C-alpha positions, 0 to 999 in steps of 0.5 A: 948838938944842934947849933942855932944862930939868932940874928935880930935879938928883940922881943920875938927872938927872946920868945923863940929862945924860950921855946927851943929845946934845951939841947940846942946851943943858941948864939945871938947876934947883939950890938952892945954889951948890955944886950950881950949880958941879957942874952947870956943870962937867958942861956944863949951865947952872945956874939957882938956885931952889927949888920950895918958893919960887915967887918964885925960879922966874921965870927958868924960864918960856920957857927951854926946849923940853923939861922933865924933871921929876924933883923929888919932892913935899914931905913933907906933905899930899896935893897936890904943891905943887912941881909946881903951882909949876912949872906956874904959872911955866911958864904965865906965859911967852909960850912954853910947852915942847913936851914935859914928862916927869915921873918918878912912882912905881909906888906910885900903884897901891897894894897889888895883892896880888902880881898882875901889872899894867900901866899900865891898872891903876887907881891906888889910892894908899894912903899920902900919899907916893903920893897926892902923886904921883897929884896931880902926875900929874893936874895935869901931864896936865890942864895938858898937855891944856889947853895942847897940851904933850906930857906923858908920865909915867914910873912908877919903882919902887925905883931902885938903882945901885952907890952906891944899894944897901941896904948900911947896912940890911944892915950893921945886920942890919935884918930882913925878912919871912918868905918866906910873908909877903913882898911882891913889889917892883920895881926899875930901875937908875938908868942905865936910868931915865935912858935911859927919860927920854931915850927918852920925849923922842923917843917918849913919847905925850901923856898916856901912862904908862909903867912903868919897871921891869926884868924881875926878879920878886923878893920884897923879902927875896930882893932883900936876900939877893942884894945881901948876897951880892954885897957879902959881907954876912950875909943879913938875918934873917927875922921875922913881920910882928908882930915886924917892927912892933916894930923897923922905922919906920912908913916902912920898914913902909909898903914892906912893905904893898904887893905887885905885879908890874909888866909893862914892855911899853910901855917896850920896845914904845913907848919901844923901850928896851933895858934895859942891866940887865934884872935885878938879878942882871945889875947885881950881877954887874957890880958885883962884877966878874963882868962887864966892863961899867961904868956910863956915868955914876957921878958 
């Protein structure tokens, strides 16, 4: 029986659980008893621990053949201490996993000026959030090479689903950039990201990175406009960048400083993933009831 450890037990992880073969034995690292009960009810074996407390991770070593690492880094510094704690724990066991899949971010590419890019684009992270992801990628790849573990990296952009739309932002009428100043953003439905993780378990290559993005080529404000229309909310007002800097937080502004359009050829050709939601428009049509399909896992 294949044993899989999921680290980072959020929405995408629960969708992955729904897509795994029933013959698998799945363990999930959780922080508290409430989360443990939810995962146990879903058919997984919860393991309580905290990536910020390495002494709590002792049970993870040698537990699984496959590790799905979806946990984000901590919020400070340029290094991802959480990934390092996980690798240290795994390394102390008598047997190592055969495969480790890590979900990173397309933010590692930095600002590309709206250019089309693929996985051969050198990483040029420009904020601490993305630099921590670069650090995690480097540490995981090096560990994989040294230990003969197949490590594949999935780089995801903005993740959305019915429950993960910017409704609050739109209801608060938070402004977006003028069209002539706007940046390209990239998207992936949570269900397709989960499917990409499962595909990478089977077909991901050692040390290989994969952009997990859909076929949409939208500027950020255009995405907000589409969501607003689907939810029957007013479109956000458009402001010039100097005006936006007076009303948005530094974190919100940071997403408006980087523009890139990302190819997904490896995702389709190597992982052989057929996107269930190839565009944002396709997903929004389903959300508002114009399509009969429904998400497989909505919990």
